[in-house]
C-alpha positions in Angstrom: 34.5 33.9 9.3 36.1 32.1 12.2 34.5 31.7 15.7 37.0 34.3 16.9 35.8 36.8 14.3 32.2 36.4 15.4 33.1 36.6 19.1 35.0 39.8 18.5 32.0 41.4 16.8 29.8 40.2 19.6 32.1 41.7 22.3 32.2 45.0 20.3 28.4 45.1 20.2 28.3 44.7 24.0 31.2 47.1 24.5 33.1 44.3 26.3 36.7 43.2 26.1 36.5 40.3 28.6 38.2 37.2 27.4 36.2 35.1 30.0 33.5 34.8 27.4 35.8 32.7 25.2 35.2 29.7 27.4 31.6 29.2 26.3 31.8 30.7 22.9 32.5 27.5 21.0 29.5 25.8 22.7 27.2 28.7 22.0 28.3 28.9 18.3 27.7 25.1 18.0 24.2 25.7 19.2 23.6 28.3 16.5 25.2 26.4 13.7 22.5 23.7 13.4 19.8 26.4 14.0 21.0 28.2 10.9 21.7 25.1 8.8 18.4 25.1 6.8 18.7 28.9 6.3 22.3 28.5 5.0 21.2 25.9 2.5 18.3 28.0 1.3 20.6 30.9 0.7 23.0 28.5 -1.2 20.1 27.2 -3.2 19.1 30.8 -4.2 22.7 31.5 -5.2 23.1 28.2 -7.1 25.9 27.1 -4.8 26.6 23.6 -3.5 24.5 22.6 -0.5 26.1 21.6 2.8 25.4 17.9 3.3 26.0 17.9 7.1 25.7 20.4 9.9 29.2 21.9 10.5 30.7 21.6 14.0 33.7 23.6 15.4 36.0 22.5 18.1 37.9 25.8 18.5 37.3 29.5 17.8 40.1 29.4 15.2 37.9 27.3 12.9 36.0 28.8 10.0 32.3 28.5 10.0 31.4 27.6 6.4 28.3 29.8 6.2 27.6 32.9 4.1 28.7 36.3 5.4 25.1 37.4 5.8 24.8 34.8 8.6 28.3 34.8 10.1 28.7 38.6 10.0 25.1 39.8 10.0 23.3 37.5 12.4 25.5 35.2 14.5 27.2 38.0 16.4 23.8 39.0 17.8 22.9 35.5 18.6 26.2 35.0 20.4 25.8 38.3 22.3 22.3 37.1 23.4 23.7 33.8 24.7 26.5 35.6 26.5 24.0 38.0 28.2 21.9 35.0 29.3 25.0 33.5 30.8 25.5 36.8 32.6 21.9 36.7 33.8 21.1 40.0 32.0 17.8 38.9 30.4 16.8 42.3 29.1 20.0 42.7 27.1 19.8 39.0 26.1 16.3 39.5 24.8 17.4 42.6 22.9 20.2 40.8 21.1 18.0 37.8 20.5 15.5 40.0 18.7 18.3 41.5 16.6 19.5 38.0 15.7 16.0 36.8 14.7 15.4 40.0 12.7 18.7 39.6 10.8 18.0 35.9 10.0 14.4 36.8 8.9 15.7 39.7 6.7 17.9 37.3 4.8 15.0 34.8 4.4 12.9 37.5 2.8 15.4 37.9 0.1 15.2 34.2 -0.9 12.8 33.6 -3.8 10.1 31.1 -3.0 9.1 28.4 -5.5 5.4 28.2 -6.0 4.1 24.8 -7.0 0.8 24.6 -8.9 -1.0 21.7 -7.3 -4.0 21.9 -9.7 -2.0 20.9 -12.9 
């Protein structure tokens, strides 16, 4: 998904159409991308996909964020909405969207099998 796709979903969640939010969206997304980097690589490991070597960085909303749909569609819109609400000084809505973001990321983490290492071998 592109940054524009994530922004559109975030605005839809907030029942907003304001384009003024575009000015900070790239910066906000670039804050979330490294935050989700380890999660993305864990998901890729579980799916036997090639790991990302470096944390992606976008310079415009037209760029694709090379993360799985679970994160770009299912979590990042909530995180972006949270940051936008903080920028608007609406801390109660920001907290609400932040919790939805954290819950979405955690739900994807629960689906990743964990490797158990026997240290007593």
